[in-house]
N, C-alpha and C positions, 0 to 999 in steps of 0.2 A: 778827210775828216779825221781819220785815225792818226795821221801824221801830225796834224796840228795839235791834237790832244797829247800826243807823245812828246812833242817838242815842249809843250808847257809843263807836262808832268815830269819830263826828264831834265828840266833846268836844274841849276845848282841849288842844293838845299840851303846853302848859306844865303843866297839871294832871296829865297822864298820863305825863309823862317823868321823874318823880322816881326811881323804881327803875331805869329804863333808864339814866338819866344817871349814877347811882351805879355801875352795873355797868360801863359802858364808859369812864367817867372822862373824858367830853367835855362841854362846855357846850352845852346845847341851843339857847341863844340864837344861837350862831354857825352852827348846822346845821339850822335849822327848815325851810329850803327843801329839804334833801336827805333828810329823814326822811319816809317814806311808810308808812302802816299797810297791813298785808296781811290782808284779811278771809278768814275760813274759809268753806268751802262751806256752803250752806244746809242740806244734809242732815245735816251733822255738828255743827251748832250746838246748844248747850244753853242755853236762855234763863235758867235758874236759876243758871248758873255764870258767875262773873266771869272772863272770859278776860283774860290779860295782853296788853299790846300788844307786837307783834313788829316790830322795825325792822331794816332793813339799813343799816349804817353803814359808810361808806368812811372809815376813820380816816386814811388817807394821801392823801386827795384834796386837802386843803388844805396849803399849804406850811408853815403854822404848826404843823402836827401833826408830832410826832417819830416816826420809824419806826426799827425795828431795823436796824442796819447789816448788809449782806450779809456772809456768811462769807468770810474771805480765801482767795484762790486759792493752792494749793500751788505753791511755786516749782519751776522746772525743776531736775533733778538736776545736780550738777556734772559737768563733762566728765571722761571717763575718761583717766587719765594715760597717757602713752606708755610701754609696758613693753618696747619693743624693746631688745635688748642693745646696749650701747654697743660700739663697736669696741675690740678689744683694743689694749693699749698695745704699744709696741715691745719692752719687756722680756718680756712674755708670749710674743710671737711668737718671740723669739730663744730662749727656754727650750724651747718646743715643737720648734723646729728642731734644737736641740742633742740633745734626747731621741731624735728620729727618727734622727739621724746616729749616735748611740751604739748604738742597736739594730741598725742596718745593719752597723756595724763588728763588733759582737758576733756576728751571724749569719755574717759572712764568716770570722771567726776559728774559729768552731765547724766550719764546713765544711772549712776547711783542716786542722784537727786530725783530723777523721774521715778525710780523704784520706790523711794521713800515717800514721795507724794502719793503714789498709788496705794501704798500700804496704809497711809494715814486716811485716805478717802474710804477705803474698805472698812477700816476700824470705825469710822464715823457712821457709816451705813449700818454696821452691825449693832452699834449702840442704839441707833434709832429703831432698829428692828426689835431689840429687847424691850425698849420703852413701849413700843406699840403692842407687843404681846401682853405686857402688863396692863395696858389701858384698853385692850381689845379693839385696837384701831390701827389701821395700816396707813402710814403717811403717803401723800401723793407721789413722792420721789420713788418709794419702794413699790408702788402699784405698777409702775412701768417696768421695774426690775423683775418682778415676779409674774408679769404678764396680765395683771388685772388692771382694768381701766375703769375710771369713775364714770358713772352714768351721765351722759350729756344732759345739760339743763335744757328743757324745752323752752323755746322762745315763744312768747305770747304772740298770737296772731294779731296783725294790725286791725284796729277797729275801723270797719268800713261797712257801707251798705249801698246797694243799687236796686231801685224799685222801677218797675215798668208800668205802662198804662193798663188800666183795668176797663175792659169794654162794658162791664155791667154797672158802672158807677152811675149814681143818680143824684147824689147830694154833694154839697161842698162842706169842708175842703175836699180836694180830689182824693179818690181812693186809688190804691196801688196794689200791684201784684208783687209779693215779697219772695216767692220761691221759684216758680216755673220760669223756663226760658233763661235769659241772662240775669234774672233777678237773684239776689242773695243778701244775707245779713251776717256780719261777723263782729261780735262784741257790741252790736247796736240792736236795740229792740224796736220792732215795728208794732205800734199799738195805737188804736183809735185813729187810724188814717195818718199817723205821723211817726217820725223817728225820734226815739227817746235816747238822750245822752246819759251814760252812766259814769263818765269820768271827765273831769274838767281838763281842757286843753285846747290846742289850736286845731280847727277843722276846716277843710275846704268843702264848701257846700255848692251844689250845682243843680239846675233844673232846666229842662227843655220841654216846650209844649208846641205842638203843631195845630194851628187853627185852619179849618177848611170849611167852605160853604158853597152852596149852589147859587145863591142870590146875594147881591151886595147891597147893604144898607148903610155902610160906613159908620157903623156903631163903634165906639171906642172899645178896643180890646185891652184887657188888663191881665197881667201875669205877676203874681206876688208870692214871695217866700217870706214867711214870718215865723216867730217862735213864741212859746208860752212857757211859764215856769210857775209852779205852785207858790213859790215864795214871793212872787210879784204879780199883782193883778193885771189883767188885760193882756194884749198881744203887742209884740214889737216887730215892725217890718224890718227885714234884713235886706231884701232886694225887691225891686219893682220895675216892670216894663209896661209901657202903654203904646198902642199902635192906633194911628188914625190915617185916613185916606189910603187904605191898604188894598182896595179893590176897585173894579170898574163895574158899572151897572149891567145887569143881564148877562154876566159871565161868571163861570166858576173861578174860584180863587183859593189860594193857600198861602199862609204866612207863618213863619217860625219865630218863636221867641225863646232866647236863651239867656239864663242868668247864672253867674258863677263868681264866687269871691271867698276870701279867707276870713274866718271869724274865730274869736275866742268864746267858746261855749262852756257853760257851767253844768255841773251834774244836775240831772232831772229836767234839763231843757228839752222841750218837744218842738220839732220843726214840722211845718205844714206848707202846702201849696194851694193857692186859691186863684181862680180865674173869673172873669166877668161873664163869660158865656160857656157853660159846661156842655151845651149841645153842639158847639162848634169844635170841640177837642177831638183830635184823631188819636185813638188809643193804641196804635201800633207800638210795639216795644222799642223799635229803632227810631221812633219819631217823638214819643212822649215818655220822659223818664225823670227820675228824681233820685239824688244820692248824696253821699258825703264820705270822707275818710279823714282819719286823724293823722296829723303830721308827727 
């Protein structure tokens, strides 16, 4: 096996360099001394296979052989230009100076104007003070200046009244409690079981009556609010409520009647409340009441 390999490996280089010379493009006559065969190991040789010759060729060893030129080196970047601001010209400096001087002059004139206005205002207040001393009167503007305040005007209380039921009543129209409990009168007079108006205007009038009984006779229940005035004879009904079929026989019952509306009342008008059955009226203050207030 070694002899066969040697015979093939030791054959003439010219006879075996045909394919290799075609591949590498070099003349073997010029490089016979530089081409050396590389034998394969004995354990990997196949005697029945014709192995091609393998050569190491240094194509650039000879000066006559052309080599690829090296890639050009990138040039250095250009220098960064100087971006520093150039010094301003004399015209620009003069314009800036003129602007600063103008602003300073404007500020000074503004301060002088405010000072003159303040002086004028103080002179005016001084003149008013002299006039008030002569007239023994202090004007309202100077009252705040010297710490004296005018006395606040007391607002007149709203005219209103709220009356509650009176458990001792026996006659009609209904009698009321004007003071105790939730009852009160303000600018309205309670007299002769009615409310007397002392100033013409718009008033909201209301009345609530609770009827309660042990036996039912289905008698008509009437609840009326009316007014009187000495200047006109008779009475004038303002509001009225009638109830029928309000109970069932042989059972206790209770029914509420409420009246409320807005009226224009005149001075000296007197308002009253009347019912058809005084004995059925419940006199608790939260269930039977009468009142009004001026808008």
